[in-house]
C-alpha positions as CSV (number, residue, x, y, z in Angstrom):
1,M,-58.0,15.6,-114.5
2,A,-56.2,18.7,-113.3
3,S,-56.3,19.9,-110.0
4,H,-57.3,23.3,-108.9
5,T,-57.0,25.9,-106.2
6,A,-59.5,28.5,-105.2
7,T,-58.0,32.0,-105.4
8,R,-60.9,34.3,-104.6
9,I,-64.8,34.6,-104.2
10,L,-66.2,36.8,-107.0
11,T,-69.3,39.2,-105.8
12,D,-71.3,41.7,-107.1
13,D,-73.1,44.0,-104.8
14,G,-72.4,41.7,-101.8
15,S,-73.7,38.5,-103.5
16,A,-71.6,35.7,-104.7
17,T,-71.4,35.4,-108.4
18,G,-68.6,32.6,-108.7
19,V,-65.3,31.4,-107.6
20,E,-61.8,31.8,-109.4
21,F,-59.5,29.1,-109.7
22,L,-55.8,28.2,-110.8
23,D,-54.7,24.8,-112.3
24,V,-52.1,23.2,-109.9
25,E,-48.9,22.1,-111.3
26,S,-47.7,20.4,-108.1
27,F,-48.6,20.0,-104.5
28,C,-46.7,18.8,-101.5
29,F,-46.1,19.6,-97.8
30,D,-42.8,20.9,-96.6
31,E,-41.2,19.5,-93.5
32,D,-43.5,21.6,-91.1
33,G,-46.4,20.1,-92.6
34,R,-47.4,23.4,-94.4
35,P,-48.8,23.0,-98.2
36,E,-46.6,24.0,-101.0
37,I,-48.7,24.7,-104.0
38,E,-47.1,25.3,-107.4
39,V,-49.8,27.0,-109.9
40,V,-49.8,27.1,-113.7
41,T,-49.1,30.6,-114.9
42,A,-52.2,32.5,-116.6
43,S,-54.5,29.3,-115.8
44,E,-57.3,31.6,-114.3
45,H,-60.9,30.4,-114.7
46,M,-64.0,30.9,-113.1
47,V,-67.0,28.7,-111.9
48,E,-70.3,30.8,-111.5
49,A,-72.0,30.1,-108.1
50,E,-74.6,31.9,-106.1
51,T,-73.8,30.0,-102.9
52,V,-70.2,29.1,-101.9
53,I,-69.8,26.6,-99.0
54,F,-66.2,26.2,-97.4
55,A,-65.3,22.6,-96.6
56,I,-62.2,22.0,-94.6
57,G,-60.7,18.4,-94.6
58,Q,-61.6,15.6,-96.8
59,T,-63.6,13.3,-94.7
60,P,-66.6,13.9,-92.3
61,I,-66.1,13.7,-88.6
62,S,-68.4,11.4,-87.1
63,R,-69.6,12.4,-83.5
64,A,-71.8,10.5,-81.2
65,L,-74.6,12.6,-79.8
């Protein structure tokens, strides 16, 4: 399965209608820890959506209350 990177949120009259993605050719981090993403040219595609939730990270942080 190919990896993807989101490029923009699509909207109509202020409401989300989808998310545009590009296919990822390669992904790595430079020596400063910044991501370097190489995308596939002309690989734009859209996933329709009414709600978009931004999630940063790959695992939840468990906090004691």
